[in-house]
N, C-alpha and C positions, 0 to 999 in steps of 0.2 A: 503492499498500500503505500509506504514509505518512498521508493523508489517511482511508482508513478505518478504521485503526486507532484515529484519533482519534476517529470517528463514533463506536467502538463503545464508547472510553473515555468520550464522554459521556454514551452510552444509558445506560451501566450506572451512571453517577455520580447520574443521572436517576433511574434506577428505585433504585436503592440511596435518594436522598432522599424518593420515594414512599412506599415500604417503611416508613420510619422513620416518615413522618408519618400512615402506616395505625395504627400503632403508638400512636401519641398520640391520635388520632381514637377508636379502640376502648378508651383508659383514659377517654375521657368519658362513652362509653355504659356506664348503668346494668348493673349484672353480673344476667345472667341470674335467677340466685338471689336476688338481693333483689327482682324482681320476683315470684320462685315463693312466697319467704314472703309475699309480700301475698296473692298469686291465686295459690294454688296450680294450679289446673288451666287453665294458659296455655301459649303457646308463641310464639317470636318465629322467624320466617326470615327473614335478614336474607343476601341475597348482592349485593355493592356490581358494579358492571359493570367497573371498573377497580379496581385495588387499595383508592383512598379513593373513598368517597360522598358524595353529595347525599342519601341519605334517611337520619334516624335515629330512634331512638326514644329517648322518654325518661320515667320514673317518678320519682316523689315522694309522699312520705306526710306529710301536714300533718294533725295530729290524729288523727280518725276518719276523712280522706279520703285515699282513693289517686288520684293523677293519673295516665295512662299517656296518652300522646301517640305518633300514629305521622305524621311530616311527610317531606313530598319538596320539597326545595329546587330551586330552578331550577338544569338544570345536572347535568352529574356530574363523576368524577373531581374534580381540584384547584380548580375554581372552583364546586363543590357541597360540597365538601367545606368549604370556606372559610367557605359560608354555613350550614353544620350546625351548625358549631362558634358562630357570632355566636346562632343560633336556640337551641340547648343552653343558653348561659350568659345568655341573657335570659331564658328559660322558670325557668330557677334561678334569677334575681336576683328575677323577677316571685313566683314562690311563697313564697321566702325572707323577702320584705321587708313582707309583708301580715299583718296584725293576726288577722284570721277568715278563714277558708277561704273563696276566691272561687269564682262557680260558673265552670265549662268556657269560658262566652260571654264573661265579663269578663276572662279571662286571655287570651283571643285579642284584644279589643279591648286591653290592653294589651300583645301584642306586635306589635299593628301598629302603634301609635302607638311604639315605641320601634325597629321594625326601618325603617319611613318614617324616621325622626331620625336613625338611624346611616346610612345610604344615600344620604340627600342630599346631595348636593355644595352644601358652605355657598361655595363660590366662584364657584358658574357657577348657583345655586338652580334647579339641575335635578333629578331624583328619578333613581333608577335603578330602571330596569326588573324587577332582581330581586327576588325574593321566595322563598315557600314556600305550600305547601298541606298543612293541616294538620286531622289529625282529633285531637280531646282529650276521653276521659271523664276523668269524677271518680266516680268508685266510694263509696258508703256502703254500706258493709257491716250498720252496724246498721239503717238503716230498709230494704235491700234495695233500694236505687233507685240508678240513674245517670245524671248529666246529662251530655249532650254537646251537642259545638258542632265544627263545621267549616269551615274554609272551603277549597271544592271537593272536600274527601275528605267519602267517607258511612260512617256506620256501617249496616254488616250484621248483623241477628239473624237466626240460625236455630231454632228451634224442632220437633219432630218433623219434620224436612223440609220444613217453610214456610218463605218469606225475607220477612224485613221487612226495608226499605231506608229507613233515615234518612239525608234527602241535608243536606249540608253545602249552607252560603251560596253562591250564585254569586258568589266572590269570593274572590284568595287574598288571604295576609297581602304586605303588600308589592306587587311588580308594577307598579309606575309607577301614572300616572293616568289609564289605560286602560279602568277600570272603574267603573263608580256603587257606593259604599260606604254600608253603614248599620253599627249596630252588631251585631255578631253576635246568631245568633240561641241558647237553648237549649233542649234538648229534654229535659225529666222522665222517664226509662223507670225501668216495676217491675222486680226481677229477679225471671224465675221459674224455678223448677225447669226443668231441661234447655235453657235459653237459652242459646246460643253468639253470643257478640258478637266481630265480625271489623272489622277496620280493615288498610286496604292502601297501597300506593302506585301508580300505573299503570303502573309495570314487567312484571308480569305479564300483566295483558289486553294490553297494547301488543306483548308479544314476539309478531316474527314465523315464523311455521311453519306444521306441517301441511302434509295435502294439495294443498295450494292456494296456501300459502307468506304467506298474511293472518294479522292479528292476531288474538290469541287472543279477544279481546272482552271487557266486562263480563259481560255475559249469561251466557256460557259459564262464566266465574268465578264467577258466585256461583250458578248450577246445579251446578257443582261441588262448591262448599262446602256445598249442600243435603243431595248426593248422599250426601256423607260425612259425614254427622251424628253416625254412632256411632261416630269414630275420638277414641283417645284424642290427646292434645296432642302426644304422640311420634311417634303415627302420623303424625298431619295432616304433621309436618314430611316427616317421608318421601314420604308420597302426594304432598304440591305438589312435591317435588323430582323426583320421577318422571313428574308429569305434566309440568311445564317442560322434562326432558328429552326424553318422547316428543313433544313438541309443539315443540320448539325444532328439532330435528334436528341438522343441520350449520349452521344459521345462529347467527351471533353474538347475544349476549344483547344487547339492543337498550339497554337503562337499568337503572339501580339497581332492586333488587327488596325491596320491605319487606312481610311479611305478620305480622298479631297477633291472636292470639285468645285471648279470656278466657271459660271454660267454667263454668257452675253446674249 
């Protein structure tokens, strides 16, 4: 009985600590209202697997440019949350220290350098395999165009039920030495009336469920977004929550889930 009480007490302490860490992580994330002031027709669905998350979203205004990022760090739970705080503070540092607004690819190049520098072991001359997949948009509402760069994450554009996918580069930020890397590519996209832009982590497509207990898959996820292209941002959140619940059934959530949308 004594042992059981001791374990229960430790579990309580641990849960209390993680709940407190969740408050700290939430304080880092930008307010939804801050993003909606800049991009009124937008939404964010954010569902950590465990109390704290390795996925995070980030936004910053610099001059007439609005940056918006969807980031999926290695792991989830506490290790993922540590990585998310590193990534978040580095993105702020990069944007705050620039003289003129950088394009999305330049910011990812800077982030790559900073993450590698922070995670390389000075003592053993080794490099951590930890890293992050990122989708980064830079909106210029004066020119009505956006610049996109991605590290393993795509940008999905839906207009009138038609899907257009812009793939990110096939390597992450950080992630060790097992990737052949080059500078990130920027994609400049004209914003048209009716365009709906989506970025997401792999949590929803990787969720197990359905009649055969398989992954939801990217293809089905993109088709879902295309089929629901008339919904408002608020309706999108409700619809995605319902779709996830139906698919997941009694299965556990397998990963952190982050989905972001901006509509014009």
